[in-house]
C-alpha positions as CSV (number, residue, x, y, z in Angstrom):
1,X,3.1,63.1,-20.1
2,X,-0.2,61.1,-20.8
3,X,1.1,58.7,-23.0
4,X,3.6,57.8,-20.0
5,X,0.7,57.5,-17.4
6,X,-1.0,55.2,-20.1
7,X,2.3,53.1,-20.6
8,X,2.6,53.1,-16.6
9,X,-1.0,51.5,-16.0
10,X,-0.6,49.2,-18.6
11,X,1.1,46.5,-16.6
12,X,-1.5,46.9,-13.7
13,X,-4.4,46.7,-16.2
14,X,-2.8,42.9,-17.6
15,X,-3.6,41.1,-14.7
16,X,-7.4,41.8,-14.2
17,X,-7.9,41.9,-18.0
18,X,-6.4,38.1,-18.2
19,X,-8.4,37.3,-15.3
20,X,-11.3,38.5,-16.6
21,X,-10.8,36.7,-19.8
22,X,-10.3,33.4,-18.0
23,X,-13.7,33.9,-16.0
24,X,-15.9,34.8,-19.9
25,X,-13.7,31.5,-21.1
26,X,-15.1,29.5,-18.3
27,X,-18.7,30.7,-18.5
28,X,-19.0,30.5,-22.2
29,X,-17.3,26.7,-22.1
30,X,-19.5,24.6,-24.0
31,X,-19.7,21.6,-21.2
32,X,-19.6,21.0,-17.4
33,X,-16.5,19.2,-18.2
34,X,-14.9,21.9,-20.0
35,X,-15.9,24.5,-17.3
36,X,-14.4,22.2,-14.6
37,X,-11.0,22.0,-16.6
38,X,-10.6,25.5,-17.0
39,X,-11.4,26.4,-13.7
40,X,-9.3,23.8,-12.4
41,X,-5.8,26.0,-12.2
42,X,-7.5,28.1,-9.8
43,X,-8.0,25.3,-7.1
44,X,-4.6,23.4,-7.9
45,X,-2.1,26.3,-8.3
46,X,-3.2,27.4,-4.6
47,X,-3.3,23.9,-3.4
48,X,0.1,23.5,-5.1
49,X,1.7,26.1,-3.2
50,X,0.4,25.6,0.5
51,X,1.3,21.6,-0.4
52,X,4.8,22.2,-1.0
53,X,5.7,25.1,1.3
54,X,6.6,22.6,4.0
55,X,8.4,19.3,3.7
56,X,5.7,17.0,5.5
57,X,2.3,18.3,3.6
58,X,2.5,16.4,0.6
59,X,2.8,13.0,2.6
60,X,-0.3,13.6,4.6
61,X,-2.0,14.7,1.9
62,X,-1.0,11.6,-0.1
63,X,-1.9,8.9,2.8
64,X,-5.1,10.6,3.4
65,X,-6.5,10.6,-0.3
66,X,-4.7,7.0,-0.8
67,X,-6.5,5.6,2.3
68,X,-9.9,7.5,2.1
69,X,-10.5,8.0,-1.6
70,X,-11.6,5.5,-4.0
71,X,-10.2,5.9,-7.6
72,X,-11.8,8.2,-10.0
73,X,-14.4,7.0,-12.2
74,X,-12.2,7.4,-15.4
75,X,-11.8,4.6,-17.6
76,X,-7.6,4.7,-17.6
77,X,-5.9,1.7,-16.4
78,X,-7.4,-1.4,-14.4
79,X,-8.8,0.7,-11.7
80,X,-9.1,4.5,-13.0
81,X,-6.7,7.2,-11.9
82,X,-6.3,8.1,-8.2
83,X,-6.3,11.9,-6.9
84,X,-3.1,10.6,-4.5
85,X,-0.9,10.8,-7.8
86,X,-1.5,14.6,-7.9
87,X,0.2,14.8,-4.5
88,X,2.8,12.7,-5.4
89,X,3.8,14.6,-8.4
90,X,4.0,17.6,-5.6
91,X,6.1,15.6,-3.9
92,X,8.5,15.1,-6.1
93,X,8.8,18.6,-7.2
94,X,9.1,19.5,-3.5
95,X,12.2,17.3,-3.5
96,X,13.3,18.7,-6.3
97,X,13.0,22.1,-5.4
98,X,15.0,21.3,-2.0
99,X,17.9,19.2,-3.5
100,X,20.6,20.7,-1.4
101,X,18.6,19.0,1.5
102,X,19.1,15.6,0.2
103,X,21.8,13.1,1.9
104,X,21.6,9.5,0.8
105,X,24.1,7.2,2.3
106,X,25.3,4.2,0.9
107,X,23.3,1.4,3.1
108,X,22.7,-1.9,2.6
109,X,18.9,-0.7,3.1
110,X,19.3,2.2,0.6
111,X,21.6,-0.1,-2.1
112,X,18.7,-3.0,-2.1
113,X,15.9,-0.6,-2.3
114,X,17.7,1.3,-5.1
115,X,18.6,-1.5,-7.1
116,X,15.2,-3.5,-6.8
117,X,14.0,-0.4,-8.5
118,X,16.2,0.2,-10.9
119,X,15.8,-3.9,-12.1
120,X,12.0,-3.3,-12.3
121,X,12.7,-0.1,-14.6
122,X,15.5,-2.4,-16.4
123,X,12.3,-5.2,-17.1
124,X,10.3,-2.8,-19.4
125,X,12.5,-3.3,-22.2
126,X,12.0,-6.9,-21.7
127,X,8.2,-6.0,-21.9
128,X,8.8,-4.3,-25.1
129,X,10.4,-7.4,-26.9
130,X,8.1,-10.1,-25.6
131,X,5.0,-8.3,-24.9
132,X,4.5,-5.2,-27.4
133,X,4.6,-1.5,-26.8
134,X,1.0,-1.3,-25.2
135,X,1.5,-4.0,-22.4
136,X,5.0,-2.6,-22.2
137,X,3.5,0.9,-21.5
138,X,1.5,-0.3,-18.4
139,X,4.7,-1.8,-17.0
140,X,6.3,1.3,-17.0
141,X,3.5,2.7,-15.0
142,X,3.5,0.2,-12.7
143,X,7.3,0.5,-11.9
144,X,6.5,4.3,-11.6
145,X,3.8,3.4,-8.9
146,X,6.4,1.3,-7.0
147,X,8.7,4.3,-7.6
148,X,6.6,6.2,-5.3
149,X,7.5,3.9,-2.3
150,X,11.1,4.6,-2.9
151,X,10.8,8.4,-3.2
152,X,8.6,8.5,-0.3
153,X,11.0,6.6,1.8
154,X,14.3,8.5,0.8
155,X,12.2,11.7,1.1
156,X,11.3,10.6,4.7
157,X,14.6,9.4,5.6
158,X,17.2,11.6,4.1
159,X,15.7,13.9,2.5
160,X,13.9,17.3,2.9
161,X,11.5,15.2,5.2
162,X,13.9,14.0,7.4
163,X,12.7,16.3,10.2
164,X,9.0,15.0,9.6
165,X,7.0,12.7,11.2
166,X,6.5,11.9,15.1
167,X,4.2,9.8,17.4
168,X,1.5,12.6,16.6
169,X,1.3,11.6,12.7
170,X,1.2,8.0,13.8
171,X,-1.6,8.7,15.8
172,X,-3.8,10.2,13.1
173,X,-2.4,7.8,10.8
174,X,-4.0,4.9,13.1
175,X,-7.5,6.8,13.1
176,X,-7.5,7.1,9.1
177,X,-6.8,3.4,8.7
178,X,-9.6,2.7,11.4
179,X,-11.5,4.8,9.3
180,X,-10.5,3.0,6.2
181,X,-11.8,-0.3,7.7
182,X,-14.8,1.0,9.1
183,X,-16.1,2.1,5.8
184,X,-15.2,-1.7,4.5
185,X,-17.3,-3.2,7.1
186,X,-20.5,-1.1,6.1
187,X,-19.5,-1.5,2.8
188,X,-19.6,-5.5,3.1
189,X,-22.9,-5.1,5.3
190,X,-25.0,-3.0,3.1
191,X,-23.1,-4.2,-0.4
192,X,-23.0,-0.7,-1.7
193,X,-22.1,0.0,-5.2
194,X,-18.5,-0.6,-6.0
195,X,-16.4,2.3,-6.5
196,X,-14.1,2.7,-9.8
197,X,-12.5,-0.2,-10.2
198,X,-12.5,-3.0,-8.1
199,X,-11.7,-6.9,-8.4
200,X,-14.8,-9.2,-8.9
201,X,-13.9,-11.2,-5.6
202,X,-17.0,-12.8,-4.0
203,X,-18.3,-15.1,-1.5
204,X,-20.6,-17.9,-2.4
205,X,-23.2,-18.3,0.8
206,X,-26.4,-20.2,1.1
207,X,-28.1,-16.9,1.4
208,X,-26.8,-15.6,-1.9
209,X,-23.4,-14.2,-3.4
210,X,-21.4,-11.4,-1.7
211,X,-18.7,-9.2,-2.8
212,X,-16.0,-9.4,-0.4
213,X,-15.1,-6.5,1.6
214,X,-12.4,-4.1,-0.2
215,X,-13.3,-1.2,1.2
216,X,-11.9,2.0,-1.0
217,X,-9.0,-0.5,-2.2
218,X,-9.2,-2.1,-5.7
219,X,-9.3,-5.7,-4.0
220,X,-9.7,-7.5,-1.0
221,X,-5.9,-8.6,-0.5
222,X,-4.8,-4.7,-0.4
223,X,-7.6,-4.5,2.8
224,X,-6.4,-7.4,4.5
225,X,-2.6,-6.7,4.1
226,X,-3.4,-3.3,5.2
227,X,-5.7,-4.3,8.2
228,X,-2.9,-6.7,8.9
229,X,-0.3,-4.0,9.1
230,X,-2.5,-2.0,12.2
231,X,-3.2,-5.2,14.0
232,X,0.4,-5.7,14.4
233,X,0.8,-2.0,15.6
234,X,-1.7,-3.1,18.2
235,X,0.4,-5.5,19.3
236,X,3.3,-3.8,19.7
237,X,1.9,-1.0,21.4
238,X,-0.1,-3.5,24.0
239,X,3.3,-5.0,24.2
240,X,5.1,-1.4,25.9
241,X,4.4,1.0,28.3
242,X,2.0,3.5,27.3
243,X,4.0,6.5,27.3
244,X,5.7,4.9,24.7
245,X,3.0,4.1,22.0
246,X,1.5,6.9,20.1
247,X,-2.2,5.5,20.6
248,X,-3.9,5.2,24.1
249,X,-5.5,1.9,24.9
250,X,-9.1,2.8,24.4
251,X,-8.7,3.7,20.8
252,X,-6.4,0.3,20.3
253,X,-9.4,-1.6,21.3
254,X,-11.6,0.3,19.0
255,X,-9.6,0.3,16.4
256,X,-8.1,-2.7,16.7
257,X,-11.8,-4.2,16.5
258,X,-12.6,-2.7,13.4
259,X,-9.2,-4.0,11.7
260,X,-9.9,-7.6,12.7
261,X,-13.4,-7.0,11.2
262,X,-12.5,-6.1,8.0
263,X,-9.9,-8.4,8.0
264,X,-11.9,-11.4,8.5
265,X,-14.5,-9.8,5.9
266,X,-11.7,-9.5,3.2
267,X,-11.5,-13.4,3.4
268,X,-7.9,-13.1,3.0
269,X,-6.6,-16.2,5.2
270,X,-2.5,-15.0,3.9
271,X,-3.0,-11.8,5.8
272,X,-4.1,-13.8,9.0
273,X,-0.9,-16.0,8.3
274,X,1.1,-12.5,8.3
275,X,-0.6,-11.2,11.7
276,X,0.5,-14.7,13.0
277,X,4.2,-14.9,11.9
278,X,4.2,-11.1,12.6
279,X,2.7,-12.0,16.6
280,X,5.3,-14.9,17.0
281,X,8.1,-12.4,16.0
282,X,7.0,-10.0,18.6
283,X,6.0,-12.5,21.2
284,X,10.0,-14.0,20.7
285,X,11.5,-10.4,21.4
286,X,9.8,-9.5,24.3
287,X,10.1,-13.5,25.4
288,X,11.7,-12.4,29.0
289,X,9.1,-9.5,30.1
290,X,5.8,-10.6,28.8
291,X,3.4,-11.9,31.3
292,X,2.0,-14.9,29.3
293,X,-1.3,-15.5,31.6
294,X,-2.0,-12.0,31.0
295,X,-1.3,-11.6,27.6
296,X,-3.1,-14.8,26.6
297,X,-6.4,-13.3,28.3
298,X,-6.4,-10.1,26.9
299,X,-6.0,-12.0,23.2
300,X,-8.7,-14.9,24.1
301,X,-11.1,-12.2,25.7
302,X,-10.3,-9.4,22.6
303,X,-10.6,-12.5,19.9
304,X,-13.4,-13.7,21.9
305,X,-15.8,-10.7,21.5
306,X,-14.8,-9.6,18.2
307,X,-15.9,-13.2,16.8
308,X,-19.2,-12.8,19.0
309,X,-20.0,-9.4,17.3
310,X,-19.0,-10.9,13.8
311,X,-21.2,-14.0,14.3
312,X,-24.2,-12.0,15.4
313,X,-24.0,-9.4,12.4
314,X,-23.0,-11.6,9.8
315,X,-23.8,-15.3,11.2
316,X,-23.5,-17.3,8.0
317,X,-20.6,-15.3,6.8
318,X,-18.7,-16.1,9.9
319,X,-19.6,-19.4,9.8
320,X,-18.3,-19.8,6.4
321,X,-15.0,-18.1,7.4
322,X,-14.3,-20.5,10.1
323,X,-14.7,-23.5,7.9
324,X,-12.5,-21.4,5.2
325,X,-9.4,-21.6,8.2
326,X,-10.3,-24.7,9.2
327,X,-10.6,-26.5,6.2
328,X,-7.3,-24.9,5.0
329,X,-5.5,-27.0,7.8
330,X,-7.7,-30.1,7.2
331,X,-6.6,-30.5,3.5
332,X,-3.5,-28.7,2.9
333,X,-1.9,-32.2,1.9
334,X,-5.4,-34.2,0.7
335,X,-7.1,-31.3,-1.1
336,X,-4.1,-29.0,-2.1
337,X,-5.0,-27.5,-5.0
338,X,-8.6,-26.8,-3.1
339,X,-6.8,-24.9,-0.7
340,X,-4.8,-22.7,-2.5
341,X,-8.0,-21.5,-4.6
342,X,-6.4,-22.3,-8.0
343,X,-3.0,-20.6,-7.4
344,X,-1.5,-24.0,-7.4
345,X,-2.2,-24.6,-11.2
346,X,-0.8,-21.4,-11.8
347,X,2.3,-22.0,-10.0
348,X,2.6,-24.9,-12.4
349,X,2.9,-23.0,-15.4
350,X,5.2,-20.6,-14.5
351,X,7.5,-23.4,-13.0
352,X,6.9,-25.4,-16.1
353,X,7.5,-22.2,-18.3
354,X,10.7,-21.5,-16.4
355,X,11.9,-25.3,-16.8
356,X,11.5,-24.8,-20.6
357,X,12.9,-21.6,-21.2
358,X,16.3,-21.3,-18.9
359,X,17.8,-18.4,-20.7
360,X,14.5,-16.1,-21.0
361,X,14.5,-16.7,-17.3
362,X,17.4,-15.3,-16.4
363,X,16.5,-12.0,-17.7
364,X,12.5,-12.1,-17.4
365,X,9.6,-10.7,-20.0
366,X,8.8,-7.6,-18.0
367,X,7.9,-6.5,-14.9
368,X,3.9,-6.8,-13.8
369,X,3.0,-8.0,-17.7
370,X,2.0,-11.8,-16.6
371,X,-2.0,-10.7,-15.8
372,X,-1.7,-9.1,-19.4
373,X,0.7,-10.6,-21.7
374,X,0.0,-13.8,-24.0
375,X,3.5,-14.5,-24.2
376,X,2.9,-17.9,-21.6
377,X,0.1,-18.8,-23.9
378,X,-2.7,-17.3,-21.6
379,X,-2.5,-14.1,-19.0
380,X,-2.4,-15.1,-15.4
381,X,-2.4,-13.9,-12.2
382,X,0.7,-15.5,-9.8
383,X,-0.2,-14.9,-6.6
384,X,3.3,-15.5,-5.4
385,X,5.8,-12.7,-5.5
386,X,9.0,-14.5,-5.9
387,X,7.7,-16.7,-8.6
388,X,6.3,-13.7,-10.5
389,X,9.2,-11.4,-9.9
390,X,11.6,-14.5,-11.2
391,X,9.5,-14.7,-14.5
392,X,8.8,-11.0,-14.8
393,X,12.7,-9.7,-13.9
394,X,14.6,-12.8,-14.1
395,X,17.2,-13.7,-11.5
396,X,18.2,-10.3,-10.8
397,X,14.7,-9.3,-9.4
398,X,14.1,-12.3,-7.2
399,X,17.9,-11.9,-5.8
400,X,17.3,-7.8,-5.3
401,X,13.9,-8.5,-3.6
402,X,15.2,-11.2,-1.2
403,X,18.0,-8.9,-0.5
404,X,15.6,-6.2,0.2
405,X,13.8,-8.4,3.1
406,X,17.2,-8.9,4.8
407,X,18.2,-5.3,4.3
408,X,14.9,-4.5,6.0
409,X,14.5,-7.0,8.6
410,X,18.0,-6.2,9.9
411,X,17.6,-2.3,9.7
412,X,14.5,-2.8,11.4
413,X,16.1,-5.0,14.3
414,X,18.5,-2.4,14.6
415,X,16.1,0.0,14.8
416,X,14.2,-1.6,17.7
417,X,16.9,-1.6,20.1
418,X,17.7,2.5,19.7
419,X,16.8,4.6,22.2
420,X,14.9,6.7,20.7
421,X,11.4,5.6,21.4
422,X,9.8,6.7,17.7
423,X,12.4,4.6,15.8
424,X,12.3,1.9,18.5
425,X,8.4,1.7,18.3
426,X,8.9,2.1,14.4
427,X,11.4,-0.4,13.9
428,X,9.7,-2.9,16.2
429,X,6.4,-2.4,14.5
430,X,8.1,-2.9,11.0
431,X,10.4,-6.0,12.1
432,X,7.5,-7.8,13.0
433,X,5.2,-6.8,10.3
434,X,7.8,-7.4,7.5
435,X,8.6,-10.9,8.7
436,X,4.9,-11.8,8.3
437,X,5.0,-10.0,4.8
438,X,7.8,-12.2,3.7
439,X,5.8,-15.0,4.2
440,X,2.7,-13.9,2.7
441,X,4.5,-13.2,-0.6
442,X,4.2,-16.6,-1.4
443,X,0.5,-16.2,-2.1
444,X,0.5,-12.7,-2.9
445,X,2.1,-10.1,-5.2
446,X,2.3,-7.6,-2.2
447,X,4.7,-5.0,-4.2
448,X,2.1,-3.9,-6.1
449,X,-0.5,-2.5,-3.4
450,X,1.1,0.9,-4.0
451,X,-1.8,2.8,-2.2
452,X,-0.2,1.1,1.1
453,X,3.0,0.0,0.0
454,X,4.4,3.8,0.4
455,X,2.8,4.0,4.3
456,X,5.2,0.7,5.3
457,X,8.2,2.4,4.1
458,X,7.3,5.4,5.8
459,X,7.3,4.0,8.9
460,X,10.4,2.0,7.8
461,X,12.1,5.4,7.2
462,X,10.7,6.9,10.7
463,X,13.0,3.9,12.4
464,X,16.2,4.3,10.2
465,X,16.8,7.5,10.0
466,X,19.2,9.2,12.1
């Protein structure tokens, strides 16, 4: 009888005993790093369970951390690991758990996005051949980062997250973006110590040398592109009735000022061109119902006030930025190399290599290997998505990217005419913004902006899903 009672009690005692041993191990760990590592499951396990309990939670957590947190101060990769990758992994687990809820049709957009992902992955083999295992591992890691965008799009459009996303979600995303833009402005003004991993991008003024506004991102180009995205959204909101937009007019004025300020402080000219192209597309789409006098008055007033604020706070920088923009137009043909800030020499190197090695160029040397390999003589930054992708992934990669552009623009244009308010708003937003993206890719490797690219495709998923 007594032995039976003891045997029955053993399972009940096992859990408290294990917890006690775990607590003791944390207490006697030799260093703080070991204590944190041993205690981490106490936080990660409940967080994981909470995150995958509902389909949209990991998406919200991923965006919140990707936009509002810097990389971890750990020497791994170019900028260190990022907390958002934990939520991306949880999102993958959430999708696996709910495999029965996936329904992915073979649309032109879905095929184009899938083909580009496959081509990037296949190019890793070329990276092994031409640059060795270490650089190829980096290429594979960057393909995986791009895979987050692909996965999140399909998850939101056709997977377990197909019923998530709303005007409310976009509203909160807008404020999260505004917070990131505000930090970028404050960071530039006070020249705060750079977060882990940042691009060495500076502005030389008479008063000193200043790090360009990068905010919580790795480099200024990402911040500029991110601000352009929300500035285009602001324009779409202003072109529609208030009940058809996710953000009230007062909030648009505040957020728009922050995004415009951060864009200027990022010193990114290509992002300004992005906004200009997107605005032209938006104006053309609404040409029959736009009150041009009212619109031009609003744009002039808003731009003037924003410019005045920037000039009052950063007078020397504002003057230098205006001279940079005007000088780019004045000397585009007479001093082309200086206008393109060294990009022209890199483009000539790449085109020269393609001409000298046409057969190798057909298959490429491996995705995102140019900044690290000596295969072309020395590492270089392409700063041209089309040319870089041609050299790295061959004619198949370039064709896949162009096909994806066409598919995105067509799908977004169709969505812009739907009766569903959310789909119509997101379709118009993405159609205008992606038109700007296709132009900006001539001077920036935008597919590598993995922390903001999923946000763009999330909005696209809200537009195209049924």
